[in-house]
C-alpha positions, -999 to +999 in steps of 0.1 A: +048+676+281+060+708+298+097+707+307+096+731+337+070+727+364+086+749+392+077+722+417+114+715+424+123+751+430+126+745+468+149+715+465+125+686+464+114+663+436+087+637+431+093+600+430+073+577+407+041+574+428+041+610+439+061+610+471+083+642+474+118+639+486+149+662+488+169+663+456+199+650+476+180+619+487+199+586+482+172+574+458+177+605+436+215+600+438+211+564+427+189+570+396+207+602+388+239+583+385+222+557+363+210+586+341+246+599+340+258+564+330+232+564+302+245+597+289+281+584+289+269+553+270+253+575+244+287+591+239+303+556+236+277+546+211+284+576+190+320+565+184+333+545+155+328+509+163+312+477+150+274+481+146+268+451+169+283+470+198+262+500+190+230+479+191+240+462+224+247+496+239+213+509+227+196+478+243+215+486+275+204+522+274+168+510+272+173+487+302+189+516+322+156+535+318+140+505+334+166+505+362+160+542+367+122+537+369+127+510+396+151+532+416+128+563+412+098+545+427+086+549+462+086+513+474+056+519+496+036+530+466+049+503+442+029+474+456-005+470+473-008+454+507-019+422+489+015+421+473+002+430+438+021+456+418+003+489+420+024+509+395+032+496+360+070+494+362+090+472+339+114+447+355+150+436+350+150+399+343+175+370+344+174+371+306+187+407+307+216+396+328+223+365+307+223+388+276+252+408+291+270+376+301+267+362+265+281+395+251+310+393+276+318+357+268+317+363+230+341+393+233+364+374+258+367+345+233+385+368+209+408+385+234+441+374+249+438+363+286+443+390+312+474+387+333+475+422+349+453+451+356+450+475+327+455+512+327+425+530+312+432+547+279+449+540+246+422+555+224+394+581+230+367+555+224+383+531+249+387+560+274+350+569+271+341+532+277+362+532+309+346+563+321+312+547+316+324+516+335+335+537+365+302+556+365+284+522+364+305+511+394+294+543+413+258+537+403+261+501+417+277+514+450+249+540+454+222+515+445+236+490+470+235+516+498+199+525+488+190+488+488+203+484+524+179+511+535+150+508+511+150+474+494+140+469+458+143+441+433+179+427+436+180+420+399+189+457+395+220+452+416+230+421+395+224+440+363+246+469+373+273+446+384+272+426+352+270+458+331+303+471+346+319+438+337+305+441+302+319+477+299+354+465+310+355+437+284+340+461+258+369+485+265+394+456+260+376+445+228+376+481+214+413+484+223+419+453+202+397+463+173+412+498+172+447+484+176+453+506+206+479+497+232+467+480+263+491+491+290+494+466+318+498+479+354+529+463+368+535+475+404+570+490+409+592+472+433+601+491+465+638+495+470 
């Protein structure tokens, strides 16, 4: 597979299905941000942590390629007029979302209850996880805007939403495992 094709030299790129759009198109912004998230998750996975978390993150990275494929597909070319799927694109399922929810619940069971917002930080690994969480939230915002204009499978939106929740709880769990301080945000009283 050749890396450079020169077809994007004039500021356009091809969607899955062949349609060309400007590189600043909302669809490109959406799946580009998912790609950015996937890269941040690779950095998180490279940190010292329990192997179980590494395996979950790798599973998530795989699912993010599915999310990217869905977002990178021209909806008009994805299905035939009969409603049958034209392109062979994987799907995000309820099971994928339940998997994240199970991981969240298992981690939450070992953590003290939250009573305040938490300032990101405390350890480099935790900070990377918070960065991934905020990139995930941006991906969700962009995907939501795209969905308003060019609808796609809503499971993608649910998955991104749950993934940001997972990353928040993972950051808390990593703080606990690494014995890093979890600094609560307590608003200062106005005089």
